[in-house]
N, C-alpha and C positions, 0 to 999 in steps of 0.2 A: 504494500500500500504506500501511496505517496503520503507526505505529512501535511497535505491539504486536500480538500475535496476537488476532484477534477471537475472542470478545467480551471478553477479559480485559485491562484496562489494567495492565500488569505493574508499573508504578511504584507502584501502589496496593496491591500484594500485600504481605503480611507476610513479613519475612525478615531475616536478619542483614545487617550492612553489607557483609560479604564476599560474600554471595549476591547482593545488589543490584548490587554493583560488577561481579561476574561477568556478570550478565545485561546490564548496560549495555554491557560490551565485546562480549558475544555478539551483541546486536542491532545494534551499530554495524557489525560485520563480517559480518553475516548475508547470505548470497547471496540473489539474487532467488528462485531455486527453493526454497531453504530457507524463505523468508518465506511463500510460498504453501503449502508443506507444513505449516508450523506454524499457519497460519491455519486449515487444515482439521483438523489434529490437536487443536488447542485446543477445537474444537467436538465432537470425538469422544471426548475424555478430560476428566475433571474436573480442575480446577486450583484448589486452595484456598490455596496459598502459593507463595513463591518457590522452595522446594525442589521442589515438584511441577513447576513450569515448567522448572527446570534438568533434572530427570529426563526430561522430555518432549523437550527440545532435544537430548538425547544419544541419542534413539531415533527420529529422523525416518526412519531407514532401515526402520522398521516400517510406513511408510506409502508409498503410491504416488501420484504426481502425473501427471495426464493434461493436458498443456499445451494451453491454448486450448479445452478441452472445457467450454464455458460453459453448455451446456444439453443436454437429452437427445439431440437430434439430433446435435450435434457430438461428444457422448460416444460414441454409436453409431458415428459415422464414424471416430473415433480408434481404437476397438477393432477395427473392421473392417479399417482400413488397416494398423495396426501389429501387432496381435496375431493376426489371421487372414489377413493378406496378401491381402485381397480385390482382385480385378483391376478395372481401369477399366471393363471390360465388365459386371462383376457389380454394381458400385456403384450404378448408377441404379435397380436393381430391389430393393435392400435397404430394408427398413423400419427406417431408422436410428434414428428417434425411439423406436420400440417397443423396439429393441435397447438403447438408452440407458436407457430406463425400467426394463427388466428388470435391467440391470447395477446400477443404483442401488438398486433394491429388494432385489436379491439380496445385494449387498455392503455396503449401508448407508453409502455414502459421501456426501460433501457437495460442492456447488459452492462455489468460492471465487473471489476476484477475478481469478485468472489461469487457472482451469481447474477440475479436479475432483480431489478427494482421497479415497482410501479406505484403510482400515487392513488390512494384510496379515498382521501378526504381533502377538501380544499384547505389551504393555509390561510391564516388570518394574522393580524398584527397582535402579537403578544408582547414583544419588547417595544416600548415606546420612546426609548432614549433616556428614560429616567428611572426605570424599575429594574436595573441590572441585578440588584440584590435579591429580587424575587424569582430570578431564573433558576430552575431546579434541575433540569435534565431528566426528571421523571424516574429516579432510581431510589431504591431503599438501601441497598448495600452494594458497594463496589469492591471487587477482589482483583488483585494483581497476581496472576498465576504464572509460574515459570516451569520449564522442563529442561532436560538435557539438550533437547533439540532447539529450544528457544530460551536460553538462560536469562536474557534481558526481561522476559515476561511480557504478558499482554493483559489488558483489563477486561473484566467481565462485569456487566451491569445486571443486577437483580432487581425485580423478579424475573425469573426465567419461566416461560409459559409452555414449554414443551410437554409437561405432564398433562396439561389440559388440551392442547391442540394436536399433539402428536407430531408436530413439525419441528425441524431443527431450529433452535432458538439460541440465546446468548451462549450457553455452555457448549453446545455442540459446535458452534462456529468458532469459538475460542479454542476448543480442543483440537480442531482441524489445523490451527496454526501452531499449536504447542507440541503435538505428538503425531507420529505416523499412524496410519489407519489401524494397523493390527494392535497398537497399544493405546487406542483412543479411549482411555479411561482416567477417572480422577486420581486413581492410585498412582499414576505415573507423573503427577504434577506436584509442585510445591507452592505453598502460599507465601508470597513476598510481602503483601500489604493488604489491609482490609479497612474500609471506611464505611461508616453508617451515616445516613442522611440526617439522623437525629444528633444534634451537637452534644447532648448529654451522654451519649453512648461512647465511651472512651476505651482505648486499649482493646479494640474488638478482637484482634487476632489472638490475644492472650486469653480470651474468654472461652475458647473452644479447643478441645483436644482432637476433634474430628472435623476435617474440611467438609465432609458430607453433611454433618449436623449444622455447621455454620451456614452452608448453602440453603439447607432446609428452612432454618429460622429466618435467613435473609429473604427467601421467597415468601414465607408466611407474612413477614412485615410488609412486603410489597403488595401482597394481595389485600391485606387489611387497609392499607393506605389508598389503594385503588378503589375499594368499596366505600371509603369515607364513612365508615360506621353504618353502612346500609341506610344512608339518608339522615343520620342523626344530625340535628342542628348544632353547628359549631363543634363538630367532631374533633377536628385537629386541635382546637383551643382546649377542649376538655381533656383530651389525651395528654397534651403537653403540660397542662396544669396538674394532672394526676401524677405524671412522672416527677414534676418539681416537688410536689408534696411528699412523695415517697423517697426522694433522693435517688432516683433510678439512674444507674450508670451501666446497666447490663442489658443486652438485647433480649435475652430470655425473659427477664423481668418486665421489660417493656411490652413484650407479647402478652404476658399474663395481664398486664394492666389493660390492654386493648380488649381483652375478653371479660373484664370485670368493671367496665365504666359505670355500670349500674350501682356500684358500691360508693360512688362519689356524688355528693350534692354539689352543684356547680352553677355559677352564673358568669357569663363572659364579661369582658370589659365593656364600658358604657356605650361604645359605638355600636354594639350589637344588641342592646337592650330591647329596642323596639321589635326586632324580628324574633329574638329569643323569647321575649315576654309573651308575644302572641302565641308561639308554639307551646310554651309552658302553661299559659292560661287555658288554652284549648284542651291540652292533655288532662289537666286537673279539673276540667269542666267548671272553671271559675266563670268564664264568659266565652261566648262564641264570637270570634273576631268578625264574622260575616253578618252579625246582627247590628241593629241600631245601637244597642248598648256597647257592642264591641267597637263600633266606630269612634266612640268618645271615651273609651277606656284608656287610662294612662299606663301603658305597658312598661315604660321605663321606671315609673314610680313603683310598680308591682315588683320589678326585679330588685330595686333598692330595698324594699321591705323584706323580700326573701333573704337577701344577704344578711340582714340583721337578725331575722328570725332563726335562720339556720346556723348563725354564728360562723359564717364562712370566712376563711383566711384569705387575705389578698395575696396574689401571685402575679407573675408576668403576664398571664393570659386571662386573668379575671379573679374569681373568688371561689374557693373550693374547701371541702371538708369531707372526711370519711363518714359514711352512714353505717347503719347496723347490718346491712346485707352481707352475707358470707362471701368472702373473697376466695376463689378456688384457683389454685396454682396448677396449671397444665404444662407449662414449659420450664419453669424454674423450680429450684428447691428452696427458695426463700420461705422461711417459716415465721417471719415477723410481720405478716400483712393482715393480722387480725384487726377488727374494727378499732379505730382510734377516735376517742371522744365522739361516739356515735350521735348523730342528730336524728331528726324525725324522718328524713328521707324525702326524695323528690320523685 
């Protein structure tokens, strides 16, 4: 792979020093699969400056990568195998090259150095020139893996979705760079570095004896963050507040907290009170926001009252306290998560 997305030498793009520094960090830790995706995305989208490239790197999920589909026949084979579940008996009679040509012409994708990339959703403006700190890259855990074949290592971005889709994803693509086909297993790679998207999770590599377990927990965190608490209002704020309350610095403990958010009474910061208060009042059947009474109900004042009634403690993301509901540990062995100063519950 080149160290910039074809055909744009990103270091020659115009941009602020902050934007160029961001891109430098982004490319240093870009996963193998992301590199292939960006190689194709950069040919399907116009890039005039660093801001355009930052915007594109934040939307790689709008593109699909067909690993090792390097020409029309292998593209047809990939689609037949993974998307249509063609059987071994059917495969010899399929015109795979024609199938690949039809897919490429219909979807307008491009071949890249590691496979085939096509766009599945339109891109929009995420980076506006002022919100660089909010660019996330959409990962839960990053791992730098190395092998005898590739001692300098490559990055993997979790979560990996192969277990759900059946298609090669982050790990399979990275292993293709790290080891030869006959040794394409995690047992033949070493962990050089590990990072978590949660700033409070420190020394991640030292928390696990098994690379497989670290990957499993990294995937689980990614799935939870993608689901956003299955629609829970202010899920991320509640989750981060709970970790702050518990002094959480371990990934397995963070996973336990995500599964036990009912054990915390929580009100977010004041800027969220109107929306959060409506949801809380509706759930408690205090008032229906869609009625005339609900139109004139002061939801911010309601949140403020609840903070005092439940004796919530201030934190970076709002106000929080443990309630009396049982905390069940599924991922960690921490045994000090019994209710602390239980309140009446929300």
